[in-house]
PAKE-877452 format. One line per 4 residues: number of its first residue (from 1); their letters; for each residue y, x negated, z negated of N, C-alpha, C. Coordinates in pm, whole numbers, always signed. Atoms other than C-alpha are relative to their C-alpha. Layout:
% residues N
NUM) a) Y/X/Z/Y/X/Z/Y/X/Z | ... .
***
This chain:
% residues 140
1) mnqy) +97/-26/-104/+1301/+1099/-2611/-139/-27/-59 | +135/+22/+53/+939/+1152/-2722/-96/-39/+112 | +95/+53/-98/+631/+1013/-2550/-57/+105/+95 | +50/-106/-89/+543/+1351/-2395/+110/+60/+86 .
5) dsky) -112/-43/-82/+884/+1400/-2240/-23/-48/+144 | +24/+33/-141/+863/+1405/-1858/+76/-124/+44 | -80/+116/-40/+1144/+1155/-1818/-59/-129/-57 | +61/+116/+63/+977/+914/-2061/-128/-41/+77 .
9) mlir) +123/+30/-74/+646/+942/-1871/+33/-62/+136 | -42/+58/-128/+825/+871/-1542/+46/-145/-19 | -47/+135/+27/+996/+566/-1691/-118/-94/-25 | +119/+82/+24/+659/+436/-1814/-72/-31/+130 .
13) llci) +65/+20/-129/+509/+485/-1468/+77/-100/+85 | -84/+93/-76/+802/+305/-1303/-12/-143/-54 | +18/+133/+59/+760/+15/-1547/-133/-62/+44 | +130/+50/-45/+393/-18/-1455/+7/-39/+148 .
17) mkii) -15/+33/-143/+482/-8/-1085/+77/-131/+16 | -80/+123/-5/+738/-284/-1145/-88/-121/-33 | +91/+108/+37/+474/-500/-1315/-93/-33/+117 | +89/+21/-115/+237/-451/-1020/+75/-66/+114 .
21) nnkt) -81/+60/-106/+514/-528/-770/+30/-147/-28 | -28/+140/+37/+603/-847/-961/-124/-86/+19 | +124/+77/-16/+240/-959/-966/-30/-20/+149 | +21/+12/-144/+217/-889/-593/+92/-105/+58 .
25) ynqs) -99/+93/-54/+535/-1081/-516/-30/-143/-43 | +27/+134/+53/+431/-1373/-735/-134/-58/+48 | +127/+48/-56/+89/-1397/-568/+31/-100/+110 | -31/+105/-97/+70/-1705/-349/-54/+33/+140 .
29) fepk) +33/-31/-138/+33/-1533/-13/+84/-88/+91 | -74/+79/-98/+130/-1748/+282/-29/+53/+138 | -142/-10/+35/+336/-1627/+456/+21/+99/-116 | -35/-81/+116/+509/-1453/+166/-8/+149/+33 .
33) lypg) +5/-146/-15/+432/-1083/+127/+85/+64/-108 | -84/-73/+93/+661/-834/-40/-70/+129/-40 | +63/-123/+44/+572/-522/-236/-11/+102/+114 | +27/-99/-104/+417/-261/-9/-76/-59/+118 .
37) qpqi) +65/+62/-115/+302/-510/+253/-150/-23/-21 | +144/+20/+16/-37/-602/+99/-80/+129/+20 | +71/-127/-15/-136/-235/+81/-10/+40/+146 | +1/-33/-143/-42/-184/+445/-102/-86/+74 .
41) lvfl) +96/+90/-66/-242/-490/+556/-144/+40/-32 | +137/-40/+39/-549/-378/+359/-36/+131/+69 | +27/-126/-67/-519/-27/+501/-30/-24/+148 | +21/+29/-142/-493/-167/+854/-134/-71/+23 .
45) khnq) +129/+69/-10/-797/-386/+790/-113/+102/+23 | +103/-104/-10/-1000/-66/+759/+34/+108/+102 | -45/-104/-94/-804/+137/+1017/+72/-61/+119 | -60/+66/-116/-733/-89/+1314/+29/+102/+109 .
49) gisq) -36/-88/-110/-550/+93/+1591/+56/+135/-43 | -60/-126/+47/-408/+370/+1372/+140/+12/+61 | -135/-17/-53/-90/+521/+1509/+100/-22/-112 | -106/+24/+97/+234/+432/+1338/+32/+130/-74 .
53) kels) -29/-131/+61/+293/+804/+1274/-106/+37/-104 | +109/-31/+93/-49/+850/+1111/+5/-92/-122 | -15/+94/+111/+6/+538/+899/+107/+50/-97 | -108/-54/+81/+329/+692/+775/-50/+119/-83 .
57) kkhk) +54/-116/+72/+149/+1016/+682/-96/-41/-110 | +101/+44/+97/-138/+838/+505/+64/-66/-121 | -68/+68/+110/+106/+638/+295/+111/+84/-62 | -102/-92/+52/+331/+937/+229/+138/-68/-3 .
61) srpa) -127/+70/-14/+625/+730/+350/+75/+53/+121 | -81/-39/-116/+910/+806/+584/-35/-91/+117 | +28/+84/-117/+846/+685/+939/+92/-122/+8 | -93/+112/-5/+1158/+467/+916/-39/-110/-99 .
65) sisg) +44/+100/+99/+1024/+296/+601/-119/-78/+52 | +118/+67/-55/+690/+222/+765/+41/-89/+117 | -47/+79/-113/+868/+103/+1078/+64/-131/-47 | -64/+120/+55/+1074/-142/+870/-103/-100/-52 .
69) ilqk) +106/+88/+51/+764/-280/+695/-74/-63/+117 | +74/+50/-116/+584/-312/+1029/+81/-104/+78 | -85/+98/-71/+881/-492/+1188/-8/-135/-69 | +7/+126/+74/+871/-754/+912/-137/-66/+18 .
73) lekq) +134/+54/-18/+494/-793/+944/-19/-54/+142 | +9/+43/-139/+529/-822/+1321/+73/-134/+20 | -75/+126/-10/+792/-1096/+1288/-79/-117/-58 | +83/+104/+62/+545/-1288/+1070/-131/-19/+76 .
77) dlik) +121/+6/-82/+278/-1245/+1340/-125/+45/-76 | +113/-53/+77/+57/-1044/+1103/-56/+126/+64 | +45/-121/-71/+40/-728/+1313/+55/-3/+142 | -57/-25/-132/+94/-621/+1670/-4/+151/+21 .
81) retd) -7/-143/-33/+198/-279/+1794/-14/+13/+151 | +24/-21/-142/+73/-155/+2127/+12/+147/+33 | -10/-137/-48/+148/+157/+2325/-139/+51/+32 | +128/-64/-29/-147/+395/+2345/-16/+14/+151 .
85) indk) +20/-4/-145/-301/+381/+2693/+0/+143/+55 | +4/-139/-46/-337/+761/+2709/+128/+78/-27 | -124/-70/+36/-5/+860/+2552/+105/-104/-35 | -100/+107/+14/+292/+625/+2591/+95/+22/-119 .
89) rilr) -87/-28/+115/+473/+795/+2300/-58/-53/-130 | +70/+41/+122/+216/+666/+2050/-9/-152/-7 | +15/+144/+26/+233/+316/+1900/-120/-20/-92 | +118/+32/+80/-97/+180/+1770/+22/-135/-66 .
93) vylt) -24/+120/+79/-101/-89/+1501/-132/-74/-22 | +117/+86/+14/-346/-380/+1489/+37/-125/-79 | -19/+129/+66/-386/-687/+1270/-22/-111/+103 | +25/+122/-78/-354/-1024/+1438/-105/-81/-78 .
97) ptge) +92/+84/+78/-606/-1295/+1340/+60/-52/-131 | -68/+43/+123/-351/-1429/+1090/+12/+117/-97 | -9/-120/+83/-300/-1074/+963/-133/+37/-63 | +133/-28/+55/-675/-1028/+919/-31/-91/-117 .
101) klan) +22/+97/+108/-694/-1343/+709/+78/+41/-124 | -84/-40/+114/-405/-1229/+491/-44/+134/-58 | +50/-130/+47/-545/-874/+472/-120/-21/-92 | +115/+31/+86/-867/-1021/+329/+44/-54/-135 .
105) qade) -54/+55/+126/-668/-1217/+70/+63/+112/-83 | -66/-111/+70/-463/-908/-16/-103/+96/-57 | +106/-89/+47/-780/-699/-45/-63/-57/-128 | +55/+65/+120/-927/-950/-293/+98/+11/-117 .
109) flnh) -102/-8/+104/-598/-953/-486/+8/+141/-58 | -9/-139/+48/-579/-572/-505/-125/+38/-78 | +123/-24/+78/-944/-558/-618/+12/-61/-138 | -16/+69/+128/-863/-810/-890/+96/+76/-93 .
113) isei) -98/-74/+80/-554/-622/-1009/-57/+134/-49 | +55/-131/+40/-735/-287/-1009/-109/-17/-105 | +101/+26/+104/-1024/-436/-1210/+67/-23/-134 | -74/+25/+125/-776/-560/-1468/+59/+130/-54 .
117) mfkn) -66/-123/+43/-588/-230/-1477/-96/+100/-64 | +92/-105/+42/-897/-16/-1528/-123/-52/-75 | +118/+61/+60/-1130/-250/-1718/-53/+78/-122 | +46/-74/+119/-1145/-32/-2032/-12/+151/+24 .
121) ftke) +7/-142/-33/-1158/+302/-1849/-145/+42/+22 | +132/-58/-31/-1468/+519/-1848/+10/+68/+136 | +2/-70/-128/-1574/+694/-1529/+80/+130/-11 | -72/-126/+21/-1437/+1020/-1673/+150/-22/-6 .
125) ekec) -143/+30/+7/-1101/+861/-1751/+56/-33/+138 | -44/+30/-137/-1079/+727/-1396/+12/+128/+81 | -7/-129/-71/-1154/+1075/-1259/+122/+78/-45 | -117/-69/+54/-888/+1223/-1488/+129/-63/+55 .
129) ylni) -115/+72/-54/-640/+956/-1374/+27/+42/+144 | -15/-40/-140/-704/+1040/-1009/+46/+146/+12 | -43/-140/-2/-667/+1412/-1080/+148/+13/-35 | -142/-2/+38/-333/+1350/-1251/+86/-52/+114 .
133) ldki) -76/+52/-114/-211/+1137/-961/+7/+102/+113 | +0/-104/-103/-314/+1412/-718/+98/+112/-35 | -94/-105/+43/-119/+1669/-921/+144/-45/+18 | -136/+52/-15/+188/+1449/-929/+38/-3/+148 .
137) snnl) -24/+8/-144/+161/+1387/-555/+26/+138/+60 | -17/-137/-50/+122/+1758/-482/+131/+63/-47 | -126/-53/+52/+421/+1840/-702/+120/-56/+76 | -111/+62/-71/+637/+1601/-506/+3/+43/+144 .
***
């Protein structure tokens, strides 16, 4: 398998994702956060009251996956879900005060990790990286 083989590139990407997940899990969040949860909390910090369906679309995740993450966050009293007052079929998601505190910590952590990841990248390389990610996303 050479370095330009698609399977090799996928394996490299998965390895990087595993490293990020491990760093996230090993971060001293209290209560404990699992991979995927910090990103959701940070997203909610900037999008309070988003519908569960829209959150699923924005994260390109199955509604059932988002629902599972939200259930765990709700059990930890980090989020609350409320029925939309105009449409009872819509569930809106909000951070609790504890969730806001943790979202701020997660935001700082993600900023720190992203600074480390891209510290030697030029602006052009970052743009190229984003273009490649967009192509991959569109292909999937």
